[in-house]
C-alpha positions in Angstrom: -42.1 85.4 6.4 -44.1 82.8 8.4 -43.4 80.3 5.7 -39.7 80.8 5.9 -39.7 80.4 9.6 -41.7 77.2 9.3 -39.3 75.9 6.7 -36.4 76.6 9.0 -38.0 74.9 11.9 -38.8 71.9 9.8 -35.2 71.7 8.6 -33.9 72.0 12.2 -36.4 69.2 13.2 -35.1 67.0 10.5 -31.5 67.6 11.5 -32.4 67.0 15.1 -34.0 63.7 14.3 -31.1 62.6 12.1 -28.7 63.4 14.9 -30.8 61.7 17.5 -31.8 58.5 15.8 -29.1 56.0 14.7 -29.9 52.8 12.9 -27.0 50.3 13.1 -26.9 47.5 10.5 -26.6 43.9 11.4 -23.0 42.7 12.2 -21.9 46.3 12.7 -20.9 48.2 15.8 -20.7 52.0 16.1 -18.6 53.7 18.8 -20.1 56.8 20.2 -18.1 59.6 21.9 -19.7 62.2 24.2 -17.8 65.4 24.3 -14.7 63.8 22.8 -14.7 60.8 25.3 -15.8 57.2 24.7 -19.4 56.9 25.8 -21.0 53.7 24.3 -21.0 51.1 21.6 -24.2 51.0 19.6 -25.6 47.6 18.8 -27.4 46.7 15.6 -30.9 48.2 15.4 -32.5 51.5 16.4 -30.4 53.6 18.9 -31.0 57.1 20.4 -28.2 59.5 21.1 -28.0 63.1 22.3 -27.7 65.3 19.3 -24.7 67.7 19.0 -23.2 66.1 22.2 -22.9 62.5 21.2 -20.9 61.7 18.0 -20.4 58.5 16.1 -16.6 58.4 16.0 -15.9 54.9 14.6 -17.9 52.3 12.6 -16.7 48.7 12.6 -17.7 45.6 10.7 -18.0 42.5 12.9 -17.9 40.0 10.1 -14.8 37.9 9.3 -12.5 40.0 7.2 -9.9 38.6 4.8 -6.7 40.7 4.7 -4.2 40.2 1.8 -0.7 40.2 3.2 1.7 41.7 0.7 4.4 39.3 -0.7 7.9 39.6 0.9 11.3 37.9 0.6 12.3 35.6 3.5 15.6 34.0 4.1 15.5 30.3 5.1 17.9 28.6 7.5 20.1 27.4 4.6 20.4 31.0 3.3 17.9 30.6 0.4 15.7 33.5 -0.6 12.0 32.6 -0.7 9.2 34.9 -1.7 6.1 34.3 0.4 2.6 35.8 0.3 -0.5 34.9 2.2 -3.9 35.9 3.4 -5.0 36.7 7.0 -8.5 36.2 8.3 -9.5 38.3 11.4 -12.6 39.6 13.2 -13.2 42.5 15.5 -14.4 41.3 18.9 -14.1 44.5 20.9 -15.1 47.7 19.0 -13.9 50.0 21.8 -10.3 48.5 21.7 -10.3 48.4 17.9 -11.0 52.2 18.0 -8.5 53.2 20.7 -6.1 50.3 21.0 -4.2 51.2 17.8 -4.2 54.0 15.4 -4.5 51.5 12.5 -5.1 47.9 13.6 -5.1 46.7 10.0 -1.6 48.0 9.3 -0.5 46.7 12.7 -1.6 43.1 12.1 -0.2 43.2 8.6 3.2 44.2 9.8 3.1 41.7 12.6 2.1 38.9 10.2 5.1 39.8 7.9 7.7 40.0 10.7 6.4 36.7 12.3 6.5 35.0 8.9 10.1 36.0 8.4 11.0 34.7 11.8 9.3 31.4 11.3 10.7 30.9 7.8 14.2 31.7 9.1 14.1 28.7 11.4 13.4 26.3 8.6 15.4 24.9 5.7 14.0 25.3 2.2 12.6 21.8 1.8 10.8 22.0 5.1 9.0 25.2 4.2 7.0 23.3 1.6 6.2 20.5 4.0 5.4 22.5 7.1 2.8 25.0 5.8 0.4 24.0 8.6 3.1 24.7 11.2 3.9 28.1 9.7 0.2 29.1 9.6 -0.3 28.0 13.2 2.8 29.8 14.4 1.8 33.1 12.7 -1.8 32.9 14.1 -0.5 32.3 17.6 2.0 35.1 17.5 -0.4 37.7 16.0 -3.4 36.7 18.2 -1.5 37.3 21.4 -0.7 40.9 20.4 -4.0 41.6 18.5 -6.0 41.0 21.7 -5.0 44.5 22.8 -6.4 45.9 19.6 -9.8 44.2 20.0 -9.1 41.9 17.0 -9.2 38.1 16.9 -7.0 36.5 14.3 -8.8 33.4 13.0 -6.3 31.9 10.6 -3.5 32.5 8.2 -3.0 30.8 4.9 0.1 30.9 2.7 -1.0 31.4 -0.9 2.4 30.9 -2.6 6.0 30.0 -1.9 8.2 31.0 -4.7 11.9 30.2 -4.6 14.5 31.7 -7.1 14.4 30.3 -10.6 17.8 28.6 -10.2 16.6 26.8 -7.0 13.3 25.9 -8.8 15.2 24.3 -11.7 17.4 22.4 -9.3 14.4 21.2 -7.3 12.7 20.1 -10.5 15.8 18.2 -11.6 16.0 16.6 -8.2 12.3 15.5 -8.4 12.9 14.1 -11.9 15.9 12.2 -10.6 13.9 10.8 -7.7 11.1 9.7 -10.0 13.6 8.0 -12.3 15.2 6.3 -9.3 11.9 5.0 -8.0 11.1 3.8 -11.5 14.4 1.9 -11.8 13.9 0.4 -8.3 10.4 -0.6 -9.1 11.6 -2.3 -12.4 14.4 -4.1 -10.6 12.0 -5.3 -7.9 9.7 -6.5 -10.6 12.5 -8.5 -12.3 13.6 -9.8 -8.9 10.0 -11.0 -8.1 9.8 -12.5 -11.6 13.0 -14.5 -11.1 11.8 -15.6 -7.7 8.4 -16.7 -9.2 10.2 -18.6 -12.0 12.6 -20.3 -9.6 9.8 -21.2 -7.2 7.7 -22.6 -10.1 10.7 -24.7 -11.4 11.4 -26.0 -7.9 7.8 -27.0 -7.3 7.7 -28.6 -10.8 10.9 -30.5 -10.0 9.5 -31.6 -6.7 6.3 -32.7 -8.3 8.1 -34.6 -11.0 10.4 -36.3 -8.5 7.4 -37.2 -6.4 5.8 -38.7 -9.4 8.9 -40.7 -10.4 9.2 -41.9 -6.8 5.6 -43.0 -6.8 6.0 -44.7 -10.2 9.2 -46.5 -9.0 7.3 -47.6 -5.9 4.5 -48.9 -8.0 6.8 -50.8 -10.3 8.7 -52.3 -7.4 5.4 -53.3 -5.8 4.3 -54.8 -9.1 7.5 -56.7 -9.6 7.5 -57.9 -6.0 3.9 -59.1 -6.5 4.8 -60.8 -9.7 7.9 -62.5 -8.1 5.7 -63.5 -5.2 3.1 -65.0 -7.5 5.7 -66.9 -9.5 7.3 -68.1 -6.3 4.0 -69.2 -4.9 3.1 -70.9 -8.3 6.5 -72.7 -8.3 6.1 -73.7 -4.7 2.7 -75.0 -5.5 4.0 -76.9 -8.5 6.8 -78.4 -6.5 4.4 -79.4 -3.8 2.1 -81.1 -6.3 5.1 -82.8 -8.0 6.3 -84.0 -4.7 2.8 -85.3 -3.9 2.6 -87.0 -7.3 6.0 -88.7 -6.8 4.8 -89.9 -3.4 1.7 -91.4 -4.9 1.7 -95.0 -6.3 3.5 -95.1 -9.7 5.0 -91.6 -9.2 8.6 -92.7 -9.3 8.0 -94.6 -12.6 6.4 -91.6 -14.1 9.4 -89.5 -13.2 11.8 -92.0 -14.8 9.7 -92.1 -17.9 9.6 -88.3 -18.1 13.4 -88.0 -17.7 13.9 -90.7 -20.4 11.6 -88.8 -22.8 13.4 -85.6 -22.2 16.8 -87.2 -22.6 15.8 -88.8 -25.9 14.2 -85.6 -27.2 17.3 -83.6 -26.2 19.6 -86.0 -27.9 17.5 -86.1 -31.1 17.5 -82.3 -31.2 21.3 -82.2 -31.0 21.4 -84.6 -33.9 19.2 -82.4 -36.0 21.0 -79.1 -35.4 24.6 -80.3 -35.9 26.4 -81.9 -38.9 28.3 -84.1 -36.5 26.7 -86.9 -34.7 27.2 -86.8 -31.0 27.4 -90.2 -29.3 27.0 -90.5 -25.6 30.1 -91.9 -23.8 28.1 -94.7 -22.2 25.6 -96.0 -24.6 24.6 -98.7 -22.1 23.2 -96.1 -19.8 21.1 -94.7 -22.7 19.8 -98.1 -23.7 19.1 -98.9 -20.1 17.3 -95.7 -19.7 15.2 -96.4 -22.8 14.6 -99.9 -21.7 13.4 -98.6 -18.3 11.1 -96.1 -20.1 9.7 -98.8 -22.3 9.2 -101.0 -19.3 7.3 -98.3 -17.6 5.1 -97.8 -20.7 4.4 -101.5 -21.0 3.5 -101.8 -17.3 0.9 -99.0 -17.6 -2.6 -100.4 -17.5 -4.5 -100.3 -20.8 
């Protein structure tokens, strides 16, 4: 009998200790109610409560929680259906509000994320939805975070996982992308041919300019050479004339000139006689004989 009483007392002591001592894990928060009314929030570690009067009503995780938002069909501004699904990241910042601010804060933020997403997508055209993902994410976070504050929840970010248009629209977009790529390829090829023609024309022009410059320089050099040659000949002729004039002015110069003229005259006449079958006789032979006689006289008068 005594053993049974001891066992009952031991069991009651264990239950009392379990009800009194509460160990809260790290990054957790427990909400305690006393007689059905909010009393305190237990922090991580060892906590003491009044057994059978205090009760742990809610247990919350304070870590960042990912919430998968179910996919839904949204209508864009240009009346195109678009299936969108995403993921929402949130964190409980006020355990008391998370316990009493909403009967189900997870369902609340999920519904709010879906309605906000439909509203944001409805203001955009289909092409813009693929380009403005960051804008969509920011708009959803701002709209949810304002309302979630009353639920003790902080929405950190929202990420769109997938945007899926209808198959017909997808095929049309693919065809448009293919056409754009072909267009860019044709433009690039034409630009290449254009640049090639420009390079060829530039090269030919530079070559023609270089050739003309070379011909110009060659002509200048030839003209300068011819001018130098003419100048040299003129200077030589002038020098010869000066020397001839000086020789004529010297003693016996006039006789030497007469002798030279007579020799050339006789040589020329003899040459004509050799190259023609007919004999050419001067009209005035006395002039010839006189010229010869003068030439002989000059020869005889030269000192030996």
